[in-house]
N, C-alpha and C positions, 0 to 999 in steps of 0.2 A: 504494500500500500504506500501511496505517496501523499504527502501533505504540502500544500503551498502556503508559505508565510510571506505576507507583504510587510517588509520593513519600511518604516517611515523616514529612514536616513541611510545614506550610503555607508557601507561597511568602513569602519575606521574613523567616522566623523564623531561618534559619541560612544565611548566604551560601554556605557550602561545599556544603550540600545543593542550593541553587539552582544553583551552578556545575556540579555533576555533571549536572544535567538539561540545562543548556545545552551541555555537552560531548557528551551523547548526541544532542541535537537537531541539533547541527552535523554530527556524523558521519553521521547518517541522511540529512540533507539532501543529502549528496554523492551518494547513490544515489536521490534523489527519493522518499524514504520520509517520510511525515508522522508527526510525534510528537503524541500526545495525552496529557495528564497528568490524573490524579485524585489529589488530596491526601488520603491516609488517614493523618492525624496520629496517631502512636503515643501522644501525650499526652492525646488526647481520650477521654472515657469510653466511647464506642462502639467503640473499638479493642480487639481485632483483628477484630471482626465487620465493621467498615467496610472493612477490607482485603479480606476475602472478598467482600463486596458489590461492591467496585470491580472485582475480577477477573471476577466474574459479569457485570457491566455490559459489560465488554470482550467477553466471550464472546457475549453477546446482540447486541452491535453488530457482530459479525463482524470484529474486528480481526485482523491477520495475525500479530502476536506480542505478547508481554507481557513487560515488564521489571519486576522487583520489587527493592526494597532490603530485605534480611532484617534485621529488628529482633529478633524472637524466632525461633529456628531451627525452631520448631514451627508457625509461622504465615506466610502463610495457606494451610495445607495443603489444606483442602477446596476452596477456589476454584481453586487451581492444578491440583488433580487433575481438576476439571471442564474447565478450559481445555485441558489436555493430552489428555483424552479426546475433545475436540472437534477435535483435530489442530492446536492453536495452540501453537507453541513458547514456552517460558517460560525467560527468562534471569534469573538471580539475582545480585545483588551481595551477597557472602558466601554460603557454602554452607549451605543449610538441611538439616534432617533428613528431608525428604521429597523425592521425585523431581522434578527439573527437567531441562531439556535441557542447560543449561550454567551454570556459576557463575564469577564473577570474585571471587577471594579476595584480601582485603587483608592485607598482612604486618604486622598490628597489633602483634604481640609484638616484632618487630624494630624497629618505630618506637619503641616504648617503651624498649627497651634503648638505642638510639642517642641518644634524647633525654636519658636519664639519664647516659650516657657523656659527652655534650657538657657537661652541667651540671657533671660532675666535673672537667672541664678548667678550670673557672672558680672552683672552691672547694677549700679544703684537705681532706685526708682526714679523715673524721669529722665534717664540717660537718653542721649540723642543717637538714633539708629538710622542708617541708610539702608534702603532695600532696592536691589537690582531685580527687575522683572524679567520675564521670558516671553517666548512666542505665544500667540493666542491659540494654544491647543488645549484640549479638555483638561488634561491632568495638571498643567501649569496654571491655568486659570483658577482651578479649585485650590491648588497649593497657595497661590497668592492671597486668596480670600482667607484661608486659614492663618497665614502668616500675619496679615493685617489684624485679624481678630485677636490672635495671640499676643501681639504687641500691645493692643489696647487693654486687654484684660490683665496683662502683666505690669501695666503702669510704665511702659517704655514710650518714648516720644519718636514717632516716625517723622523724619524731617523732609522727605521728598515724596513726590507722586511716582510710584514705580511703573505707572502706565505712560508716563511721559517718555517719548522716544529717546530722549537724551539719557535715560537710565534704564532702558529696556533692551535686553540682549535677545533680539529676535533671531539671531543666527544660531543660538544654542551651542556655540563652540567657544573655545578658550579666548581666541583673539577678540571676539565680540565682547566677552566679559572684561577684558583688559580695557577696551575703549570706554565702556559704560562706567566701570569703576573709576577710571581716571576722571571722567566727567563729574562723578559724585564727589570725589575727593577734592576736586578743584572748587566746586560750588559750595561744599560744606566742610570747611577745614577743621571744624571742632567736633567731629564725630567721635562717639564713644564705642559704637558697635556697627557692624556691617553684616547684612544678610544677602549674599549672592544666592539666587533661587536654586541653583544646582551646582554640582561640583565642577563642571566644565567652566561655568562662569566664575566659580571660586578660584580656579587656577589662574584665570585671567586677572582676577582681583589681586591675587598674590603678586603677580607681575607688576600691576599698577602700584601696589603698596611698596614694593621694593624700589620702583622708580621714584616714588614720592618720599622715601625715607621713613615710612611709618609701618613697615612690616613688623608684626609682632606686638604692635601697640594698640590694636583694636581687637575687641572680642568679636568673633565671627562664627556663624553656623551656616551650613549648606545641606543639600540633600543629594543622595544616591549611594554613598559608600564607595566611591571611586578609589582604587588603590592609591592614586597620587594624592587624593584628599586625605586619606588615612596617613600617608607619609607626612603630610603637612602637620597633622595633629601630633605625630611622633616627634617632629622637628620643633614643636612648640610655637608654630606660627598660625595655627588654626585651632578653634575651640571645639569643633565637633562637626561630623557629617552624619546625617541620618541615613543609615543603611536600610533601604527598603526591601532587601533580599531580592534583587532583580533576577538572579538565576532561578530563585524559587517561584517567581511570578511565571517565568517561562515553563517551569515544571507544572504549575497548576493549569495553564493553558493546555499543556500536553495531556494532563489527566482527563480533562473534558473531552479532548479529541479521542483518547483511547476509550472512554465511556461510550462515545457515539459509534466509533468504528469497530472496536473489538467487542464491546458489550452489547451493541445494538440498541443503546438507550436513546429514547426520544427526549432530548434535553428541554425542548419546549420553552425557550426563552429564559432558562435558568440564569440567575446572577449569583456569582460567588465573589467573596472578597479576597483580594491578594493579601499576603503577609503584611502586617503593620510595620514591623522592623524595630530598630532601636538606635539610639544615639551612640555613635562611636566617638568617645571623648578620650582624654589622656589616660583614663583608667582602663578602658576597654581596648584601646588601639593595640597594645602589645600582643593580645591573644586573638585579634581579628583574623579571620580566614579569607584570603583573596578569592575572587570569583572563580578564577581558573583552577582553584584547588577544591571548589565545591562541586563542579561538574567537569566532564571531559570537554575540552575545547577542540573539537574536530573541525577540519576545514568545512565551511558551509558551501553547499552546492547551489550555484546561481542558475536560475532558469527553471523551466518545468520539465 
């Protein structure tokens, strides 16, 4: 049996996105199911049409199931409808606004609240915090809502509008994070804390802080559990990264696919929650297990 996975970013662009694919591949391999990957990058000009095209390619090739990472809750509705009409189960990461067989939902809001609450343990009440936003995708929108709520209930002061393009890393990669962090540091020289929304942005923020001469002087939190972010915690220049167990999320998607293909189960719109995770701070970082030691990182096969 073959399963097609639509990755929302080209391989190598974001280690967390890659890790999820490897988690999915590892779980499917346990039941001798082959994974095929098409990279429909949401940053490319042809998206979301490229996502619909990828699903249709899977239908034409006769794959047994399709997994999608929902970036826009309205896409790729047309392609998915065609797949399901052909009897191919579709499993989504995040719940879209169109019908799928099952969804794995991320507790993004909770992540944001817990990240802000951890930062509040490191700063005095009223401390000034800058927040770097991300692209307008489902999980990051919900994360930002949680971060802002967490800052408010924790008594910290948000100094900037993270939806302002000057502070919003829509590229979702390190270099974009460096640019937006530099803007924030220039505009608010008296920051006490900084929240880059994810670890790729965090790595760019570290570059900007090093350029600015303030590396290690601001309390910071971020999300994903990227190995380089954990390294920054160990080096004493980062306060913590929320490890959302990204390979485990891939495994849960794989579990649903196996239930449908091997067990013959009608999932009928089932929603399950991904792992919530934990904050990797200075206490936990020494025993943290890297993603590529949690699952086998086999080469991913591109195409159907």
